[in-house]
N, C-alpha and C positions, 0 to 999 in steps of 0.2 A: 442863564449861567454863563459867566465869562471864564476863559482859561488862559493861562500864560505859562510859558516854559522858561525856566532859568537853569543855569549851570554854574557850579562853583568849583574852583580849583585852588583851594587854600587862599582864597582872597576874601577880603571883607566886603568888597563891593560886588553886587550881583552883576553877572555878565549875561547878555541876551544872545541867544542863538536862534535864528541867524542874526548876525550883527546888522544893525540898522536903527534908525531913529524910531522911538516909540510913537505909537499912533497919537496924533494930536486930537483925534476924535475919540480917544479912549474914555469911556464913561466912568463916572464915580461909582464906587461900590455902594450903592444905595439899597442893596438887597443881599441876603445871604449868598455867599459865593464860595467856590472851592478853587484853591490855587495849587497847581501841581508843580513841584520843584524837583529837578533831578540833581542830586548832590554827588560830587566826586571828591573823595578824600582818602588818602592812604590809611587813615585811622579807622575808616569804616570797612566792615567786612566785604561789602559789595555795594554797587549802586543802589540807592534807596529811593523810594518814592514817599515823600513826606506830604501828608495831607493835614490841613487844618481848616476849620470853619471860621468865618468872620461874621459875627452877628452885630447888628446895629442896636445900641442901647436906646431906651426911650428918652427922648429929648426932654430935659427938665429946665428949670429956670436958670438961665445963664450958662447952662452946660453946652459945650460945643459938641457937634457930632463927632463921634469917634468909633472906631472898630477895635475890638480887643480879641485876642486869641482866646477861644473858649476850649478847644480840644485839639490835641495833636496825637498822631499815631504814625508808626513807621511800618510800611508794608515791604517786606523783603521777599526773596525768592521762596524761602521755605517757612517763614514764620511771621507773625504779626504781634507786636507788643505795644503797650501803652507807655508813653514817655513819662518819667517822673519830672518833677519840677526842676531838678538839677540837670537832667538830660535836656530838658527844653531850653534851659539857659545856655547850655553848651552850643546847641544849634542856634539859639538866638544870637550868640556872639557873631555868627557868620552873617546874620541878617538883623542888625541892631535896630533898624527902624523900618517899618512898613509905612511909606508915606500915604497920606490921605488928602486929596483923592489919589487912589492907586491907578496908575496907567497900565494898561494891558497891552503886551506886544501883539502884533498881528499873528495869527495862527500859522504854524509851520506847514509846508506843503506835505501832502500825503502821498501814498503810493500811486494814487490815480494821476499824479502829476508827471509820471514817467520815470521816477528814480527806482532803480532795481539793484539789489546786492547780488554779487556774483563771487563764487569761490569754488575751489576744487578740493577733493580729498587728497591726502598726502600719504604715500607709503615710503618708509625710510628704514634703512638697516640700523640696528642698534649701534650707537657710537658715531653715527654720521650726522649730517645737518638736514633739518627739515625747514622748509620755507612755507609760511602761511600767507596767503594773499586775500585781502578783502577789497574788492573792487566795486565801484559804483557806476552804473550806467546812467547817463544823463544827469550828472551830478550838479547840484546847485549849492555846493559848499556846506552841506549838512555835516554834522559831526559823525566821525567813524571811530569806533573803539573795538578792541579785541579782548575777549574774555577766555580764561582757561576752563577746563572741565569742572572746576569748583566754583565757577562764576566769579572768579577774581579777575579784576581788570589787569590785563597785561600792558596794553597801550591805549591811552586816550588821546586821540590825535597823534602828535609826535612826542608825547610825554609818557614815560614808563614809571608807573607807581610801584610795580612789583619789583622786589629786590633781587629776583633771580636774574643774574647777569648773563645767563645763557641766552636770554632773549635780547636780540639786537634789531634795531630799526634798519631795514634795508632801503625802504622808499616810503615817503609820505607825500601825498598831494591831495587835492580836493576830490580826486577820483580813485585813489588807491592807498591802502595801508598794508605794507608788506613787511613781515617780521620773520627773522630767522631764529631757529632754535638749534643750538650746537650741542654735541655730545648727547644725543637723544638716548633715553633709557626706556625700559618697558613701562615705567611709572608715568611717562609722558603720554602714553597712549590714551585716546579718548576723543571727545567732541570739543572743538574750540568754536566759540560763537563770535560772529561778526554782527555788530549792531550799528544801525544808522538812525540818527535822531530825526525822524520825520514825525508827522502827526497822522496816524499813530506810528510809533517807532517800528522799524523793520529789523528782523533778526533772521539770520541763517547760520548754519553750522557746517564746519568741515571736520572730517574725521581723520585723525592721524593714526595710521596703523604701523606698528613697529615690528619689523622682522628680526628674529633672533636666530642666528646660525647655531648649529649644535656646539655645545661647550666642549664636548670630547667625543671622539670616535674610536671605539675599541673593537678589536676582533679577537676572538678566543676560539681555539681548536681543542676539541675534547681530548685528543691524544697528540702529544708532540711527535710521536713516531707511530705510523700505522703499518699494517701488513697488507700486502696485495689481496684484493677481494674483500677486504673489511669495510664496513660502513661506519663512517665517522660523522660526528656532529660539529658544525661550525656555527658560531654565534657572532653577530655584529650588533653593537649598541651605539645609538646616536642619542646623546643626553641633552636635555634642557634646550629644546629648540621651539620656535614658534614661527609658522605653524609646524605641524608634525612633518617629519622628513619622510622621503621615500627611499628605501634601501634597495639597491640592485647588486646582484652577484655575478662575478665573472671567474671562470677557471681558465687562465691564459686569455685567449681572445674569444672564448665561447661563453655566452651569457647563460646563466642558470636561474632557476626559480626557487625562491625561499618563502618562508612563512613568517609574517610580521605581526607583532603585537604592539599596541600603542597604550601608553600610560600617561594620564594627564595629572598634573599637580601644579596648582597656583598659576593657571593660564599658560603653563609650559608643558612640553610634551617630550617624553622619552620613548623612543622606538627601538625595539629589539627584533631582529630578524634571524630566523633559524634556517640553516641549510644542512640537509642530509646528503652525504656524498659517499659513493662507493668508489674506492681508489684501486688503481692498478699500477703495475710497474712503470707504465708510461707517464704516470702522474708525478713521479719522483722529481722534485726540484721545480715543479710548476707552481706559479703564484695563484693563490685564491684572493680575489680582490673584492672588497666591500666599498661600493661607490654610493655617495649620497646625492640625491636630487632635492635641492632646496632653493627657493627664490633668493635667499640672502647670501648664498655662497656658490662658487663654481669650482668644479674639479676637486672636490674634497673626497679623499679616499684613503683607505689603509689596506694593507695586504700582509699575508703570511705565506711562506713557502711550504709546500707539502714535503714531508719526508716519509717515503714509502719503502719498506723492506720487502724484498722478493727473493725467491729461490734462484739458484744459479742457472744461467743459460750456457750450455756446453756445446762446443764445436771442435771436431778433430780436423786438423790441417795436415795434409800430406807434404812433408818437407823434402823427402828423397825416396825414390827417384823422381826427378822433375817431370818425366813424360808420363808417369803414372802406371807404367807397365812393369810388373815385378816378375823377374825370372830367377831361376836357380843361380845361386852364387852372388846375387845382388845384395845390396844393403837397404833396409827399410828404416825410415825415420818418421815418426808421427809426433805431432805437437798437439796437446790438449789445451784449448782456450776456454776459460770459464769466467763468466762475469755475473756478479750478483751483489746484493746489498743485504747484510755486510758481505764484503768480498771473501770468497772461499780462500782459506789459507793454504790448502793442499788438495791435490787430486790423487786418485788411485786408479792404476791400470790393472785390469783383469782380463782373462781369456775365458770366454764362455765355453762350458762343457769340457774344459781341460785347464791344465796349469800353463803358465807362461813358459815358453821355451827356455832351456837352461842358458842358452847363449844370448837371451834378451836382456837388455840393460835399461833400467828405469832411472831417469835423472830428472827429478822435479816433475814437470809436466810433459817431459819428452819420453818416448819409447823408441829404443834403437835395437834392431835385430840385424846382425851381420850374417853373411853367408847363408842366404835363404835357401831352403829346400822345401819339398812338397809336404813334409811333416809339419811345417809351420802354418799350413792353411788353417783358417778358422776365423772367428769373429772376436775382435779385440774391443773392449769397452773401457771408456774413461768416465769415472764417476767423480762428482764434485758436490759438496754439501756445505750448508751454513745453518744458522739457527732457524731459518724459515722452512727449509726442505732440502731434498736431494734430487739431482738431475744427472743424466748420463747421455753419452753419444757413442755409437758403435761404428766400427770399421771392419769390413770383411776383406780378408787377405786371400788372394789366389795366386799361387806361384806357378809360373809357366816354365816350359822346357827352355834350356838355353838356346840361343839362336844357332842355326846350321847354315852351311854353304849352299847357296841357291844355284842350281844348274842353269844352263842357257834356257831361255823361255821356249817352251813347246806347249802343245795343247794339254798334254798330261801334266806337265809341270805347272802350267797356269791353273789348272783345276786344283792341284795339291796346294799350291800357294794360297789360293782363295779359301780353301777349307781351313788352313792354318790361321788366316786372318780372322775368319769368323770365330774360331775357337778363342783367339786372344780377346775378342770383344767381350767375352763373358766377364772379364775383370771389371768391366764397367768404367774404365778409365777414358779420359778424353781422347787420347791419340787413337785407341782402338775403335772408338765410336766413329771417328772420321774415316776409318778404313772400311766401314760396313758398306758404304755405297759402292766402292770399287769391288768388293767381294760379291755383291749382288750382280753387278754387271758381268764380272768374270764367270760367275755361275751360269748366267743366262747364255753367255757365249759357249761355255762348255756343253751345256744341254743341246744347243743348236748343232754343234759339231758332232756330238754323239748321235743325234737324230739323223744327221746326214750320212754318217757311216752306216748306221743301221739300214737306211734306205738303199744305199748302194749295195749292201749285202743282199737284201731282199730282191732287188732288181736282178742282180747277178744270178741268183738261184732261179729266178723265174725264167730268164732267157735260157739258162742251161737246160732246164726241163723242157722248154718249148722246142729246142733243137733236137733232143732225143726222140721226141714224139714224131718229129718230121721224118727222121730216118726210119723209124719203125713202120711208118705208113708206106714208105717206099718198098719195104720188104714184106709187105702184107701178103699173105698166101703161102709164104715159105715156112711159116712157123709150124704149120700143121703137117708138113711132109715127113714121110717115114725115113727117107734117106736123102742124100745130097742130090742125086739125079732128079728125084721127084721134086725137090725144092727148086731146082733150076727150071724144071719144066713149069712148075706152078708160077715161078717168078716170071718166066717168059709169057706164060698165059696171062698173068696179071698185067704184064707189059702190053700184050696184045689188046687186052681189054681196055687198057688205058689209051691205046692207039685208036680203038674204035670210038672212044669218047674224046676225040680231039677238040680242042678249042682253039679258035683262031683269034688272035689279037691284032687289031688293025691300029 
């Protein structure tokens, strides 16, 4: 059985591939033979392999040898059908005469001759350009063609039969067919086939993967305004992406963890991530960021700012006196500072366990007490409130005696002054606190002086007693005498006795 391969490109004359002279040694078809012809025509749905058999009639008288087509069939990718006589005539128009004897072209080289097809998969973002390359290693000028996923020919050599103008020829040579596809859509995804007409034909495919970034990114907060300590729900949705996106959460610069759900529809993915967040007053005005990780897009994010309501924060500021030490006759001025959301519109001054003094004046957030006296002592409270709650701050007032003239410094005066400074420190003010160290030092000095005085007194009494005993011993013996004469005699006797016991010191 002999084989030949032909190709047609809307031409009436057959064209041989590879080009070359027909074999002069081609035999006559003297036996049943099968001829394979590859047709290429835009009117045909895909490249077809047409087979027909040639049978030799019985030679009669005067009849010349001839071969007539007996049967024709078309074998396509998905179906096989018999040709009607009309269909046969249409194809026969392309091949009007099969000469006899029929010369057969030399067989095409096969894969064993070293030709290999090479291609790579392509990943492209929707709307951008994809480039498909069919390359031949060790090419011998064999025909290259490119087919789409529906097996429709995009390019046959450098000719484009497909009417889709998005396909454009980038390069054509004996070793490469490179085609670009602009404005890629998700429908262009699939396998594209590179074919090389060798014997047998070679075919490989490249896969185009289309990446689709999210169509829309939305963030939704359960409550527009939250209260401190409350748990709120925040949702972020990335719609219609391919592949599915990964959603990351941030509160300010801190990354948080959410829970994601993926929904697939028509090869597209919608991802919804849920974040449960407990808010505090420090979160007010902080952005919550939904960030998308997707190979088709970079730095895609959306954010919402938190709005958190919280109860007031209250602080009492001492305005006067500046040194912080309050004495009788002075003026006291306090300022109440309250910050909250919503902002407190007014504050209230009260005195714990008693009413405010009659001479106290409240002006907005300020409390003024003139001509202080000890009856003003007590704890004063500033209260502030809003829709979230109420808060307060306290100030304890202690009024000291007015200052007195200080005498020249002596030990006693130093001790008294030190005690006064220690008493003033009870007010808890900054100036009196700084005086504590000096008071401690003065107290130590006073204790040392007092101890020295006591020691001197004790020593004086000791020496005085010792001297009295000495004189008593000198008159020993005279205490028991009945009269003065006897006492003198006893004293002399004692003196004699003492003379008897003389001691000599050298």
